C-alpha angles and dihedrals in degrees: 000000000000125000089249092054090049091048090053090052095050097035093093088062092054091044089058088048089051091050089055089052090052091051089054092044094055090043093244089124135029141175089293088068091049092054094048096044092047090050089052089053094047100042102031118008104045096039088052090048093050094046092048093047096046090044089066100049127094125229090245093054091048093052091050090062096051093097091054092049092049093051090049091052092048093049094047092049088049091051091051093048094045094048092047091051092048096051090048091053090048090048094224120180113274097251093047092044091052090048091058093047096050098036093044095069105020115072132163091288098151111030095041105009097057098052094040095050096041090053092056103033121048127219096014100113095108094046090048092050092054094043091051089051091051091055092047093048091052092046094052095042113030095019097047089041090060091048092048092050092049090049100050101011088238131093113235120191098193097070090050093052090048091051090056096043094049100042109104094202092054092045091052091048092050092049091046094051091049089052090052094049094047094038094240125158137197120246114262097255094049091047090052091049091051089050092054092049090045093060092053100055103073098055091043097054094039089054088051090052090052091052091048099052093059099086142114112273128188095214094160091066097049107018094126094057093040092055091041093056092043092052090046092052100040102036118009100048096045090048088054091050091047092051091049092048091049094046093048092043092238096132136138089024090051092058092099091058091049093052092045091053089056098056117127121259116294129233092237095081088052089054090048090054088074089063107027136043101274127134103251094192093051093047096043092050092045091052091055096044098043092046092053092046091049090068085075103027098053098055091044092050094047091047091051090052094048 
């Protein structure tokens, strides 16, 4: 499949994103919309999607994918460790250093990654659900642990446990995996309800992303870090995943993981910047730039992997 054919497939997603930007531009929507729509995605849409996807997988199919999930975890932990070591060597300011560490490994894997990848690759919904959960688990354990330590200079386990216990996506993933392992299934009516909610989540959160990216950015002040994070997300990390997949002879099956690793920066780190020492201007600007660049980088990357 050519890059142009892939672009045509994923263009509707970016058109919805553009419609959100128009709504923000004509002042019909604001950040209040973003907060509400994102909460719908986090608390309703994506948990329903995960439960519905995992409810349709067999135990044998789940076990087959364990190697892929393990390699993803190992690579992401390596990325976190390598980025953390690099920013320490460069002696970057705490907020900027944290921005590199969190943004380096955590891209827009759910809100943009899920709809983009499932439009191009068929039969990958279950794998995507689990991969998204892996990223989220690492963000709210290792990632938040690093932020907590930089904030108070002391590692605290309780906030990390609370992040896992309270996160609806992780709860849904845990329930779904237990259902797979014990061969349990939802009643017909509940399964149909989950299916209806599942179809609503992608347009809702993509619209929210479009509304979010229309904002004032002070690029002149932070352009070096903004471009650095964007290059890291869109080029360096997926090249690392590709090299690992090639070396371990996991390709072409590992292509989904490679594409997912090259997603633009997510909104979640921006939300975390209100609580933890992260540079909000750097992250906000990098979200806008990397999202716009991904319109070109994602089709090219998927075509190269085809």
